[in-house]
C-alpha positions in Angstrom: -8.7 -14.4 33.2 -10.8 -11.2 34.0 -11.5 -9.1 30.9 -13.3 -5.8 30.6 -15.0 -5.4 27.2 -15.9 -1.9 26.0 -18.1 -1.0 23.0 -20.3 2.0 22.1 -23.5 0.0 22.1 -24.7 -2.9 24.1 -27.3 -4.3 21.8 -27.2 -6.1 18.5 -26.8 -3.1 16.2 -24.7 -4.6 13.4 -21.9 -7.0 12.5 -19.4 -5.5 14.9 -21.8 -6.0 17.8 -22.4 -9.5 16.7 -18.7 -10.2 17.0 -18.6 -8.3 20.4 -21.4 -10.4 21.9 -20.3 -13.7 20.5 -16.7 -13.2 21.7 -17.9 -12.5 25.2 -20.1 -15.7 25.1 -17.2 -17.8 23.9 -14.8 -16.5 26.6 -17.4 -17.0 29.3 -18.1 -20.5 28.0 -14.6 -21.6 28.9 -14.5 -19.9 32.3 -13.2 -16.4 31.7 -14.9 -13.6 33.6 -16.1 -10.6 31.5 -17.4 -7.2 32.5 -18.9 -4.9 29.9 -18.9 -1.2 29.5 -21.0 0.9 27.1 -23.3 4.0 27.1 -26.9 3.9 28.1 -29.3 3.3 25.3 -33.0 2.3 25.1 -32.2 -0.9 23.2 -29.5 -2.1 25.5 -29.5 -5.7 26.7 -29.9 -5.9 30.5 -26.6 -6.3 32.4 -25.6 -5.8 36.0 -22.8 -3.6 34.7 -25.3 -1.0 33.4 -24.9 0.9 36.6 -21.5 2.0 35.3 -22.8 3.1 31.9 -22.8 6.9 31.3 -25.9 8.5 29.9 -26.7 8.4 26.2 -25.9 11.3 23.8 -28.8 13.3 22.4 -28.6 15.8 19.5 -32.2 16.2 18.3 -34.6 18.6 19.9 -32.0 20.1 22.4 -30.7 23.6 22.7 -27.7 24.7 20.7 -25.5 24.8 23.8 -26.3 21.2 24.5 -25.5 20.3 20.9 -22.0 21.8 21.3 -21.5 19.9 24.5 -22.6 16.6 22.8 -20.2 17.3 19.9 -17.4 17.9 22.3 -18.1 14.6 24.1 -17.9 12.8 20.7 -14.2 13.9 20.6 -13.4 13.1 24.3 -15.7 12.1 27.1 -14.2 12.6 30.6 -17.4 11.2 32.1 -16.9 8.0 30.2 -13.4 7.8 31.5 -14.5 8.3 35.1 -17.3 5.7 34.9 -15.0 3.2 33.2 -12.4 3.9 35.9 -15.0 3.0 38.5 -15.7 -0.3 36.7 -12.0 -1.1 36.5 -11.4 -0.4 40.2 -14.4 -2.6 41.2 -13.9 -5.5 38.7 -10.0 -5.5 38.7 -9.6 -6.9 35.2 -6.3 -8.4 33.9 -7.0 -6.9 30.5 -9.2 -4.4 28.6 -10.6 -5.3 25.2 -11.9 -2.4 23.2 -14.2 -2.8 20.2 -15.9 0.3 18.6 -15.2 3.1 21.1 -14.9 6.1 18.8 -17.4 8.9 19.0 -19.3 7.7 22.1 -17.0 6.1 24.7 -14.0 7.8 23.1 -10.3 7.2 23.9 -11.1 8.3 27.5 -11.5 4.6 28.3 -8.0 3.9 27.1 -6.7 6.7 29.4 -8.6 5.1 32.3 -6.9 1.7 31.6 -3.5 3.4 31.3 -3.9 5.2 34.7 -4.6 1.9 36.3 -1.8 0.0 34.5 -4.3 -2.4 32.8 -3.0 -3.5 29.4 -5.4 -3.0 26.5 -6.1 -4.6 23.1 -8.5 -3.4 20.5 -10.5 -4.9 17.6 -10.6 -2.8 14.4 -14.0 -3.2 12.8 -13.4 -0.5 10.2 -10.8 2.1 9.1 -11.4 4.8 11.8 -7.9 5.0 13.0 -6.7 6.0 9.5 -9.9 7.7 8.1 -12.0 10.1 10.2 -15.2 9.0 8.4 -14.6 5.2 8.8 -15.2 4.1 5.2 -12.3 5.6 3.2 -14.9 7.0 0.8 -15.3 10.5 -0.6 -18.2 11.6 -2.8 -19.0 7.9 -3.5 -15.5 6.8 -4.5 -12.7 5.1 -2.6 -10.5 7.8 -1.1 -7.0 7.7 0.4 -6.2 11.4 0.8 -5.7 11.0 4.5 -2.6 8.9 4.1 0.2 10.4 6.1 -2.4 11.4 8.8 -3.7 14.3 6.7 -7.1 14.1 8.4 -8.0 17.7 7.3 -9.2 16.2 4.0 -12.2 14.8 5.8 -13.4 18.4 6.4 -12.3 19.7 3.0 -14.2 17.0 1.2 -17.1 16.9 3.7 -16.6 13.1 3.9 -18.7 12.3 6.9 -22.5 12.3 6.1 -21.8 14.9 3.4 -21.9 17.7 6.1 -19.6 20.4 7.3 -20.4 20.0 11.1 -20.1 16.1 11.3 -17.0 16.2 9.1 -15.5 18.9 11.3 -16.2 16.9 14.5 -14.6 13.8 13.1 -11.6 15.7 11.8 -11.0 17.2 15.2 -11.4 13.9 16.9 -8.9 12.1 14.6 -6.4 15.0 14.8 -6.6 15.2 18.6 -6.1 11.5 19.0 -3.2 11.6 16.6 -1.6 14.7 18.2 -2.0 13.3 21.7 -1.1 9.7 20.6 -4.1 8.3 22.4 -3.6 4.8 21.1 0.0 4.5 22.2 -0.7 2.0 25.0 -2.9 -0.4 22.9 -0.6 -3.3 22.9 -2.3 -5.1 19.9 -4.9 -4.1 17.3 -6.9 -7.1 16.2 -7.7 -7.2 12.5 -10.4 -9.5 11.1 -8.8 -9.4 7.7 -5.3 -9.4 6.3 -6.4 -6.4 4.1 -7.2 -4.3 7.1 -3.8 -5.2 8.7 -1.9 -4.3 5.6 -3.8 -1.1 5.1 -3.1 0.1 8.7 0.5 -0.9 8.5 0.9 1.1 5.3 -0.7 4.1 7.1 1.9 4.0 9.9 0.7 1.7 12.6 3.6 -0.6 13.5 3.1 -4.0 12.0 4.2 -5.7 15.2 1.2 -4.3 16.9 -1.3 -5.6 14.3 -2.6 -9.2 14.7 -5.0 -10.9 12.3 -7.9 -12.6 14.1 -10.7 -13.7 11.7 -14.3 -13.5 12.7 -16.4 -16.6 13.5 -19.9 -18.0 13.6 -21.6 -20.5 15.8 -22.2 -22.9 13.0 -24.8 -25.0 14.9 -27.2 -22.0 14.5 -27.2 -22.3 10.7 -28.7 -25.2 8.9 -27.9 -25.3 5.2 -30.8 -24.6 2.8 -32.0 -27.3 0.4 -30.4 -27.5 -3.0 -32.0 -25.3 -5.5 -33.6 -22.0 -4.8 -36.0 -19.4 -5.9 -34.1 -16.1 -6.2 -30.8 -14.2 -5.9 -30.4 -12.5 -2.5 -28.8 -9.3 -1.1 -28.9 -8.9 2.7 -27.4 -5.9 4.3 -27.5 -2.2 4.8 -29.1 -0.1 2.1 -26.6 2.6 1.7 -24.7 4.1 -1.2 -21.3 2.4 -0.6 -22.9 -1.1 -0.7 -23.2 -1.1 -4.5 -27.0 -1.5 -4.8 -27.3 0.7 -7.7 -24.8 -1.5 -9.6 -26.8 -4.6 -8.5 -30.1 -3.2 -9.8 -28.5 -2.3 -13.2 -27.0 -5.8 -13.3 -30.4 -7.6 -13.0 -32.3 -5.2 -15.2 -34.1 -7.4 -17.8 -32.8 -10.7 -16.5 -35.3 -13.5 -15.9 -33.8 -13.9 -12.4 -35.8 -12.7 -9.3 -33.8 -10.6 -6.8 -34.8 -10.1 -3.1 -33.2 -7.2 -1.2 -33.3 -7.6 2.6 -32.4 -4.7 4.9 -33.0 -1.1 5.6 -31.0 2.1 5.3 -30.8 5.7 3.9 -31.2 4.5 0.3 -34.2 2.3 0.7 -36.8 4.8 -0.5 -34.7 5.9 -3.4 -34.0 2.4 -4.5 -37.6 1.3 -4.3 -38.7 4.3 -6.3 -36.1 3.7 -9.0 -37.1 0.1 -9.3 -40.8 1.1 -9.8 -39.9 3.7 -12.4 -37.8 1.2 -14.3 -40.6 -1.4 -14.1 -38.2 -3.9 -12.4 -40.8 -6.6 -11.6 -38.1 -9.1 -10.7 -36.9 -7.0 -7.7 -38.7 -7.4 -4.3 -37.7 -5.3 -1.3 -38.3 -7.3 1.9 -37.3 -4.6 4.4 -35.6 -5.5 7.7 -35.8 -9.1 8.7 -34.3 -11.1 11.6 -34.5 -14.5 13.2 -36.4 -17.3 11.6 -37.7 -15.0 8.9 -34.2 -14.1 7.8 -32.9 -17.6 8.0 -35.8 -18.9 5.8 -35.0 -16.2 3.2 -31.3 -17.3 3.1 -32.2 -21.0 2.8 -34.6 -20.4 -0.1 -32.1 -18.4 -2.1 -30.0 -19.6 -5.0 -27.0 -17.6 -4.0 -26.0 -14.3 -2.4 -24.7 -11.1 -3.9 -22.3 -8.8 -2.1 -21.7 -5.8 -4.5 -20.0 -3.4 -2.0 -17.9 -0.5 -3.5 -16.0 0.4 -0.4 -13.0 -1.2 1.4 -14.9 -3.9 3.3 -13.2 -5.5 6.3 -14.6 -9.0 6.9 -18.4 -8.9 6.3 -20.3 -11.2 8.6 -23.0 -11.5 5.9 -20.6 -13.5 3.7 -19.9 -15.9 6.5 -23.6 -16.3 7.1 -24.3 -17.0 3.5 -21.6 -19.7 3.5 -23.0 -21.2 6.8 -26.4 -21.6 5.0 -24.6 -23.4 2.2 -24.9 -20.5 -0.4 -22.1 -19.3 -2.7 -21.5 -15.6 -2.9 -20.9 -13.2 -5.8 -18.7 -10.6 -4.3 -17.0 -7.4 -5.4 -13.2 -7.8 -5.6 -12.4 -5.1 -3.0 -11.1 -4.8 0.5 -11.2 -8.0 2.5 -13.9 -9.7 0.4 -11.4 -11.6 -1.9 -9.9 -13.2 1.2 -13.3 -14.8 2.0 -14.4 -15.9 -1.5 -12.3 -18.3 -3.4 -13.1 -17.4 -7.0 -14.7 -20.3 -8.8 -15.0 -22.5 -5.7 -17.1 -20.7 -3.1 -18.5 -18.1 -5.4 -17.2 -15.6 -8.0 -15.5 -12.2 -7.8 -16.3 -9.3 -10.1 -14.8 -5.7 -10.4 -16.6 -3.3 -8.0 -19.1 -1.1 -9.7 -19.1 -3.1 -12.9 -22.7 -3.9 -13.6 -22.0 -5.8 -16.9 -19.5 -8.1 -15.2 -21.9 -8.8 -12.3 -24.7 -9.4 -14.8 -22.7 -12.1 -16.6 -21.9 -13.8 -13.3 -25.5 -13.7 -12.1 -26.7 -15.2 -15.4 -23.9 -17.8 -15.5 -24.5 -19.1 -12.0 -28.3 -19.0 -12.1 -28.2 -21.3 -15.1 -26.1 -23.9 -13.3 -27.9 -25.4 -10.3 -25.4 -28.2 -9.9 -22.6 -25.7 -9.7 -24.5 -23.6 -7.1 -24.9 -26.8 -5.0 -21.2 -27.8 -5.3 -20.0 -24.2 -4.4 -22.5 -24.1 -1.5 -21.0 -27.3 0.0 -17.5 -25.9 -0.3 -18.6 -22.6 1.3 -20.2 -24.4 4.2 -17.0 -26.4 4.7 -14.9 -23.3 4.7 -16.9 -21.9 7.7 -16.7 -25.3 9.5 -12.9 -25.4 9.1 -11.7 -21.8 9.5 -14.4 -19.8 11.3 -15.5 -21.8 14.3 -15.5 -20.5 17.9 -12.7 -22.8 18.8 -10.4 -21.5 16.1 -11.2 -17.9 17.0 -10.8 -18.5 20.8 -7.3 -20.0 20.3 -6.2 -17.0 18.2 -7.8 -14.5 20.6 -6.3 -15.9 23.8 -2.9 -16.2 22.1 -3.0 -12.4 21.5 -4.2 -11.9 25.1 -1.2 -13.9 26.4 1.2 -11.8 24.3 -0.4 -8.6 25.6 -0.1 -9.7 29.2 3.5 -10.7 28.8 
């Protein structure tokens, strides 16, 4: 089979790109041919298909007129449509598989596929189809005001980045795509969690076009850590929706070290708050990758995932399991599908620092329970989240789309 993959970025930017690259690797590993399409970016991985990539978008340090042009291309990019059309005509794929295309490639790539009668499927990594600002959050709280496609609430509440202009651009994008029915020819939307599938069905996407396809890991790249550990670990983006303020309150005064790995807009504020409160048990590691990150996981007691937004299917939870570490996770979004409460970790109410504190204390005092939960967590990944399981599910959906 010949498949054209499309994604806004062609470098390992986050969890969705991890899925994108790993999926391509698995497909090529069994003989499928894959072409890729993205925008130019300084961090892109080299590929012979880069000659088709349209130029990157730039907002900073450019005249106002160019800012307006860039904003317009976030809503719909005719240039992306033309360049993707060239790739389709040269590569002649059987199928197009879109990942994150909003705001950079835009639905112009779907129009290009439609014009050439190439069927398309699309992986949903977030809630963008039903929430212009992706996260279903407003002023730090879960928000569902846009149900019924009332996307104007994004502008009224300044949901995207807290600003009028970015919220206006995202509102226009979502409204135009809805009014023009730009996703009408996507045959199947692939949902990594049942929660995401159910939420999109409730918001009006026909359930028969939604397919659950869980994420996966190449388990051979993760060797479990030794039993025991030195600290509790958070690894991820440092932003307000991730529940880090709740986590810091939960460990305040506990005789349990906490390491926070990652970067993001809240890093400076969180570090400052920790210094002011004299939290000597909290260490900020900054951004880590590769062997450094693997060693940090292996030396941990367990991992905490305190998110306060509708998470989809966090790759960081699968990674913790692969290292043989249980996870304390907030009972929100797709998280409770991944953590079996009392077996591979514990759930707690999102935003409840007292409940999280009790679970941290309880688990930290029981090394034998940590080890038993870690073994079960590792088994879960080995049984349910392997490349083979994912490939079977993915190609079944492809076959349905082609038929």
